[in-house]
C-alpha positions as CSV (number, residue, x, y, z in Angstrom):
1,X,290.5,117.1,61.9
2,X,292.3,120.3,63.0
3,X,291.7,121.0,66.7
4,X,289.5,124.1,67.3
5,X,292.2,125.9,69.3
6,X,294.6,125.6,66.4
7,X,292.4,127.2,63.7
8,X,291.4,130.0,66.0
9,X,295.0,130.8,67.0
10,X,296.0,130.8,63.3
11,X,293.2,133.2,62.4
12,X,294.2,135.6,65.2
13,X,297.8,135.7,64.2
14,X,296.9,136.3,60.6
15,X,294.6,139.1,61.5
16,X,297.3,140.8,63.7
17,X,299.8,140.5,60.9
18,X,297.6,142.4,58.5
19,X,297.2,145.4,60.7
20,X,298.9,148.6,59.5
21,X,298.1,151.1,62.3
22,X,300.8,152.4,64.7
23,X,303.9,154.5,64.1
24,X,306.6,151.9,64.7
25,X,308.6,151.6,61.4
26,X,311.9,150.4,62.6
27,X,312.6,147.2,60.7
28,X,314.5,145.5,63.5
29,X,311.6,146.0,65.9
30,X,309.1,144.7,63.3
31,X,311.2,141.6,62.8
32,X,311.4,141.1,66.6
33,X,307.7,141.3,66.9
34,X,307.1,138.9,64.1
35,X,309.7,136.5,65.6
36,X,307.9,136.7,69.0
37,X,304.6,136.0,67.4
38,X,305.8,133.1,65.4
39,X,307.7,131.7,68.4
40,X,304.7,132.3,70.6
41,X,302.5,130.5,68.0
42,X,304.7,127.4,68.2
43,X,304.8,127.4,72.0
44,X,301.1,128.0,72.5
45,X,300.1,125.5,69.8
46,X,302.3,122.9,71.5
47,X,300.7,123.7,74.7
48,X,297.3,123.4,73.0
49,X,298.1,120.0,71.7
50,X,299.2,118.8,75.1
51,X,295.9,120.0,76.6
52,X,294.0,118.4,73.7
53,X,295.7,115.0,74.5
54,X,294.8,115.4,78.2
55,X,291.2,116.2,77.4
56,X,291.0,113.2,75.0
57,X,292.3,110.8,77.7
58,X,289.9,112.2,80.2
59,X,286.9,111.8,77.8
60,X,287.9,108.2,77.0
61,X,288.1,107.3,80.7
62,X,284.9,109.2,81.6
63,X,283.0,107.6,78.7
64,X,284.0,104.2,79.7
65,X,283.1,104.8,83.3
66,X,279.6,106.2,82.3
67,X,278.8,103.2,80.0
68,X,280.0,100.7,82.6
69,X,277.9,102.3,85.3
70,X,274.9,102.7,83.1
71,X,274.6,98.9,82.8
72,X,273.0,98.7,86.2
73,X,272.4,102.3,87.3
74,X,270.3,105.3,86.2
75,X,271.7,107.8,83.7
76,X,272.1,110.4,86.5
77,X,274.2,108.0,88.5
78,X,276.3,107.1,85.5
79,X,276.9,110.8,84.6
80,X,278.0,111.5,88.2
81,X,280.4,108.6,88.0
82,X,281.9,110.0,84.7
83,X,282.3,113.4,86.2
84,X,284.1,112.0,89.2
85,X,286.5,110.2,86.9
86,X,287.1,113.4,84.9
87,X,287.6,115.5,88.1
88,X,290.1,113.1,89.4
89,X,292.1,113.3,86.2
90,X,291.7,117.0,85.7
91,X,291.0,118.7,89.1
92,X,288.6,121.6,89.0
93,X,291.0,123.7,91.1
94,X,293.5,123.6,88.3
95,X,291.5,123.1,85.0
96,X,288.0,124.3,85.9
97,X,285.0,122.2,85.0
98,X,286.0,120.2,82.0
99,X,283.0,117.9,82.0
100,X,279.4,118.8,82.8
101,X,276.3,116.6,82.9
102,X,275.0,118.0,79.6
103,X,278.2,117.0,77.9
104,X,277.4,113.3,78.6
105,X,274.9,111.9,76.1
106,X,273.6,108.4,76.1
107,X,272.4,106.9,72.8
108,X,273.1,104.3,70.0
109,X,276.0,103.9,67.7
110,X,275.5,102.7,64.1
111,X,278.7,100.9,63.1
112,X,277.7,101.0,59.4
113,X,277.2,104.8,59.1
114,X,279.6,105.7,61.9
115,X,276.8,107.8,63.4
116,X,275.9,108.5,67.0
117,X,272.2,109.1,67.7
118,X,271.1,110.5,71.1
119,X,268.7,108.4,73.1
120,X,268.4,109.1,76.8
121,X,267.0,105.7,77.6
122,X,269.7,103.8,75.8
123,X,272.4,101.8,77.6
124,X,274.2,100.9,74.3
125,X,276.5,103.9,73.7
126,X,277.6,107.2,75.2
127,X,279.2,110.4,73.8
128,X,281.3,112.4,76.2
129,X,282.8,115.8,75.3
130,X,285.5,117.5,77.6
131,X,286.2,121.2,77.2
132,X,288.4,124.0,78.2
133,X,286.5,127.0,76.8
134,X,286.8,130.7,77.4
135,X,283.0,130.8,77.7
136,X,283.2,128.3,80.5
137,X,285.9,130.3,82.3
138,X,288.5,127.6,81.9
139,X,290.0,128.4,78.5
140,X,293.7,127.5,78.0
141,X,295.8,130.6,78.8
142,X,298.3,131.6,76.2
143,X,301.8,133.1,76.6
144,X,303.2,134.8,73.5
145,X,300.0,134.8,71.5
146,X,298.8,137.5,73.8
147,X,300.9,139.7,71.5
148,X,298.4,138.8,68.7
149,X,295.4,139.6,70.9
150,X,294.6,135.9,71.7
151,X,294.6,135.6,75.5
152,X,292.7,132.2,75.7
153,X,292.4,129.2,73.5
154,X,289.3,127.0,73.3
155,X,290.3,123.3,73.4
156,X,287.9,120.4,73.4
157,X,287.8,116.7,72.7
158,X,285.2,113.9,72.6
159,X,284.8,110.2,72.8
160,X,282.2,107.6,71.8
161,X,282.0,104.2,73.5
162,X,279.6,101.4,72.8
163,X,278.7,98.0,74.3
164,X,278.9,94.8,72.4
165,X,278.4,91.1,73.0
166,X,281.1,88.8,71.8
167,X,279.9,86.0,69.5
168,X,282.3,83.6,71.3
169,X,280.0,83.7,74.3
170,X,276.9,83.3,72.2
171,X,277.9,80.3,70.2
172,X,281.2,78.7,71.1
173,X,283.5,77.2,73.7
174,X,285.2,79.7,76.0
175,X,287.5,78.8,79.0
176,X,289.8,80.6,81.3
177,X,292.1,77.7,81.1
178,X,292.9,75.1,78.5
179,X,290.4,74.3,75.7
180,X,290.8,70.7,74.3
181,X,288.7,70.1,71.2
182,X,289.6,66.5,70.5
183,X,289.3,65.0,66.9
184,X,286.8,64.6,64.0
185,X,284.8,67.7,64.6
186,X,283.3,70.0,62.0
187,X,283.0,73.7,63.0
188,X,280.3,75.6,61.1
189,X,280.6,79.4,60.2
190,X,280.2,81.7,63.2
191,X,281.4,79.2,65.8
192,X,284.1,80.3,68.2
193,X,286.7,78.6,70.3
194,X,288.6,80.7,72.8
195,X,290.9,80.1,75.7
196,X,292.7,82.6,78.0
197,X,295.6,80.2,78.1
198,X,295.8,78.0,74.9
199,X,293.8,75.8,72.7
200,X,294.7,72.1,72.0
201,X,293.5,70.6,68.8
202,X,293.9,67.0,67.6
203,X,293.4,65.7,64.1
204,X,290.9,65.6,61.3
205,X,288.9,68.7,62.2
206,X,287.4,71.1,59.7
207,X,287.2,74.8,60.5
208,X,284.9,76.4,57.9
209,X,285.3,80.0,56.8
210,X,284.1,82.3,59.6
211,X,285.2,80.1,62.5
212,X,287.4,81.8,65.1
213,X,290.0,80.0,67.2
214,X,291.6,82.5,69.6
215,X,293.9,82.9,72.5
216,X,296.1,85.7,73.8
217,X,299.0,84.4,71.6
218,X,297.8,82.3,68.7
219,X,301.3,80.7,68.4
220,X,300.5,78.9,71.7
221,X,298.1,76.6,69.9
222,X,298.9,72.9,70.5
223,X,298.5,70.7,67.5
224,X,300.1,67.4,66.3
225,X,302.9,67.3,63.8
226,X,301.5,68.5,60.5
227,X,298.6,69.8,62.4
228,X,297.6,72.4,59.9
229,X,297.5,69.8,57.2
230,X,295.3,67.6,59.3
231,X,293.0,70.4,60.4
232,X,291.4,72.1,57.3
233,X,291.0,75.8,57.8
234,X,292.7,76.0,61.1
235,X,295.5,78.4,60.0
236,X,292.9,80.9,58.7
237,X,290.7,80.6,61.9
238,X,293.5,81.4,64.4
239,X,293.4,84.8,66.1
240,X,295.1,86.6,68.9
241,X,292.5,87.7,71.5
242,X,291.8,88.1,75.1
243,X,288.6,88.4,77.2
244,X,287.8,89.2,80.7
245,X,285.4,86.3,81.8
246,X,282.8,88.8,82.9
247,X,279.8,86.4,82.7
248,X,281.3,84.2,85.4
249,X,281.0,87.2,87.8
250,X,277.2,87.2,87.1
251,X,276.5,83.8,88.7
252,X,275.6,85.4,92.0
253,X,273.4,87.9,90.3
254,X,271.5,85.2,88.4
255,X,271.1,83.4,91.7
256,X,269.7,86.5,93.4
257,X,267.3,87.0,90.5
258,X,266.0,83.5,91.0
259,X,265.6,83.7,94.7
260,X,263.9,87.0,94.4
261,X,262.0,86.9,91.1
262,X,260.7,90.4,91.4
263,X,264.2,92.0,92.0
264,X,264.3,95.3,90.1
265,X,267.8,94.6,88.6
266,X,268.2,90.9,88.4
267,X,264.7,89.4,88.9
268,X,263.7,86.5,86.6
269,X,260.2,88.0,86.4
270,X,261.3,91.6,85.9
271,X,261.0,92.4,82.1
272,X,263.8,95.0,82.3
273,X,266.2,92.5,83.9
274,X,268.8,90.8,81.6
275,X,267.8,87.6,83.3
276,X,264.1,87.8,82.6
277,X,262.3,84.7,81.5
278,X,258.7,85.1,80.4
279,X,257.7,81.6,81.3
280,X,258.1,82.3,85.1
281,X,254.7,83.7,86.1
282,X,254.6,83.1,89.8
283,X,257.0,84.8,92.3
284,X,256.3,82.4,95.1
285,X,259.1,79.8,95.2
286,X,258.3,76.1,95.5
287,X,260.6,74.6,98.2
288,X,261.6,71.0,97.8
289,X,263.4,68.8,100.5
290,X,266.0,66.9,98.5
291,X,267.0,64.6,101.2
292,X,266.1,60.9,101.0
293,X,265.2,59.4,97.7
294,X,267.5,59.8,94.7
295,X,265.1,60.3,91.9
296,X,263.3,63.6,91.7
297,X,259.6,63.4,91.2
298,X,257.7,65.3,88.6
299,X,254.9,65.8,91.1
300,X,257.0,68.1,93.2
301,X,257.7,70.6,90.3
302,X,255.3,73.1,88.8
303,X,255.5,75.0,85.5
304,X,255.9,78.8,85.7
305,X,257.6,78.6,89.1
306,X,261.0,78.9,90.7
307,X,262.0,75.8,92.8
308,X,264.5,75.6,95.7
309,X,265.8,72.1,95.9
310,X,267.8,71.7,99.2
311,X,269.9,68.7,99.9
312,X,271.5,70.3,103.0
313,X,274.1,67.8,104.3
314,X,272.9,65.0,102.0
315,X,275.9,64.2,99.7
316,X,274.0,61.8,97.6
317,X,273.2,62.9,94.0
318,X,269.7,63.4,92.7
319,X,268.6,62.0,89.4
320,X,266.5,63.8,86.8
321,X,264.8,61.6,84.2
322,X,261.9,61.8,81.8
323,X,260.4,64.5,79.6
324,X,258.8,66.9,82.1
325,X,261.3,69.7,82.8
326,X,259.5,72.5,81.1
327,X,259.0,76.2,81.8
328,X,260.6,76.4,85.2
329,X,263.6,77.4,87.2
330,X,265.5,75.5,89.8
331,X,268.1,76.6,92.4
332,X,269.8,73.7,94.2
333,X,272.8,72.7,96.3
334,X,272.5,69.0,95.2
335,X,274.7,67.2,92.8
336,X,272.4,66.6,89.9
337,X,272.6,63.6,87.5
338,X,270.7,63.9,84.2
339,X,269.5,60.5,83.1
340,X,270.1,57.3,85.0
341,X,272.7,54.5,85.1
342,X,270.1,52.2,83.6
343,X,269.9,54.3,80.4
344,X,266.9,56.4,81.2
345,X,267.1,59.8,79.4
346,X,266.0,63.3,80.2
347,X,265.0,66.4,78.3
348,X,264.8,70.0,79.3
349,X,263.1,72.9,77.5
350,X,262.6,76.5,78.8
351,X,264.5,75.9,82.0
352,X,267.0,77.7,84.1
353,X,269.0,75.3,86.4
354,X,271.4,76.9,88.8
355,X,273.6,74.9,91.2
356,X,275.5,76.4,94.2
357,X,277.3,73.1,94.7
358,X,281.1,73.5,94.1
359,X,281.8,69.9,93.3
360,X,283.6,69.2,90.0
361,X,280.5,67.2,89.0
362,X,277.8,69.4,90.3
363,X,275.9,68.5,87.1
364,X,276.7,65.3,85.3
365,X,274.9,63.2,82.8
366,X,274.4,60.0,81.0
367,X,273.5,59.3,77.4
368,X,270.1,60.2,76.0
369,X,270.0,63.7,77.6
370,X,268.7,66.7,75.6
371,X,269.0,70.3,76.5
372,X,266.8,72.6,74.5
373,X,264.3,72.2,71.8
374,X,265.5,70.9,68.4
375,X,263.9,73.6,66.4
376,X,266.6,74.9,63.9
377,X,267.6,77.8,66.0
378,X,264.0,79.2,66.4
379,X,263.5,81.4,69.5
380,X,262.3,79.7,72.6
381,X,262.9,76.2,74.2
382,X,266.3,77.1,75.4
383,X,268.0,76.0,78.6
384,X,270.6,77.6,80.8
385,X,272.7,75.4,83.1
386,X,274.7,77.4,85.6
387,X,277.0,76.2,88.4
388,X,279.5,77.4,91.0
389,X,281.2,74.0,90.4
390,X,281.9,71.9,87.4
391,X,279.9,70.1,84.7
392,X,280.6,66.6,83.4
393,X,278.3,65.5,80.5
394,X,280.7,63.0,78.8
395,X,278.2,60.4,77.7
396,X,276.6,61.7,74.5
397,X,274.3,64.6,75.0
398,X,272.3,66.7,72.6
399,X,272.3,70.5,72.9
400,X,270.0,72.9,71.0
401,X,270.0,76.7,71.7
402,X,271.3,76.3,75.2
403,X,274.0,77.6,77.4
404,X,276.4,76.1,80.1
405,X,278.2,78.3,82.5
406,X,280.5,76.8,85.1
407,X,282.9,78.4,87.6
408,X,284.9,75.2,87.3
409,X,285.6,72.8,84.4
410,X,283.3,71.6,81.7
411,X,283.6,68.2,80.0
412,X,281.1,67.2,77.4
413,X,280.6,64.7,74.7
414,X,277.8,65.3,72.3
415,X,276.1,62.9,69.9
416,X,277.1,63.4,66.2
417,X,275.3,66.5,64.9
418,X,273.9,67.1,68.4
419,X,275.3,70.6,68.9
420,X,273.2,73.5,67.5
421,X,273.4,77.0,68.9
422,X,275.3,76.0,72.0
423,X,277.5,78.0,74.4
424,X,280.0,76.6,76.8
425,X,281.8,79.0,79.3
426,X,284.2,77.5,81.8
427,X,286.1,79.2,84.6
428,X,288.5,76.3,84.5
429,X,289.2,74.2,81.4
430,X,286.8,72.9,78.7
431,X,286.9,69.7,76.8
432,X,284.1,69.4,74.3
433,X,283.8,66.9,71.5
434,X,281.1,65.4,69.3
435,X,282.6,63.6,66.3
436,X,280.1,65.7,64.4
437,X,279.3,69.3,63.8
438,X,279.3,72.4,66.0
439,X,277.3,75.5,65.0
440,X,274.4,75.9,62.6
441,X,273.1,79.2,64.1
442,X,275.8,81.3,62.4
443,X,277.1,82.8,65.7
444,X,273.8,84.0,66.8
445,X,273.3,81.3,69.5
446,X,270.0,81.9,71.1
447,X,268.3,85.1,72.2
448,X,268.1,84.1,75.9
449,X,271.8,83.7,76.5
450,X,273.0,85.1,79.8
451,X,275.5,87.8,78.7
452,X,277.9,90.3,80.2
453,X,278.5,93.1,77.8
454,X,281.9,94.4,76.8
455,X,282.9,98.0,76.0
456,X,284.9,99.6,73.3
457,X,285.8,103.0,72.0
458,X,284.5,103.6,68.5
459,X,285.3,107.3,68.0
């Protein structure tokens, strides 16, 4: 698309060239004037392109700032942030006002039609237009084109940014450090494996079409000799890719929203909060003294409530067994064992379980533990296990529509075909295996995933 300033300058030069009034007929003077006009056109057009590039960079940065701020703030606050960014890049004292509040429009972006639709309540996308217009008293001054009667050029640019959620964080294994996938796994379409360092893959795995295996440099993948022959579909699944692990920075927000259920931004009972859970219906927390006995009692827990389980200086673990953890949230500093050494299992549905304990095994489990409802990816019944430490569930678990977020490492072994719509996010390394299949929800995961949106320029 031809920039506005270029088309206007061309029309002005053409109009001037057609004029026949005046008494100067000396050929040499005419040629001098024409040469000056053509030279001036080249100089001023080059200057216009430079201004256009500067305005484009400013629009890009301001749009990103607006959308990032809008995630948690009002539209007015987000617009003010964008204007601050634009002013820092193009000071008013030199460029005039290149970005005004009305030039920042929030809305929605349709990737199919490539169309932006204004919607003042939306946090999904933003359109920002930066301008140096004569009508705004900051048009781009010309040099030689003044001879053609064009004292100022109108130069403008625009940028559209949108938010998106990576499917890797919805249904997959993501780690800041190494990901080790072991052997004999089958990865269904939509599943994603990502490491910010590298992925290690053993033998006899099947990566179906639509599976993604990514890391910053895909050539860093670690496989056995003849690894591509022993891992069907791996070569096609490999991608270069990098993610900021933004969801790990949300653990404190999730905790705040649990401790203060009515918090306007993060509260688990606030419908506009991204951490909202409809099954929490009472904002008064249930406080449980975790000192003493090892096994947690069902009688101390109530559905529809947030529980604060405090072990203080008690370093002993607490055991959860049975089929009673339903429709509740728990915040604890205890080390939690799911199931018992005697083989007793446990099941959780519609539960948020957050641990502030930083131990590498802040959550750990035995066999016979089920997270989430086995409902073929139907909404509801999901579980979120979140910790500032690590997770070790290496004894044969089942996971259905549930999510594990750990600031540390995650180690998990699932029963064959016991992974369906599961997300594992580790701030350390992740080692997940099942000798079965991963996936079945086609990358959709479950609707209640804790997410941290990402931002990209789309136009």
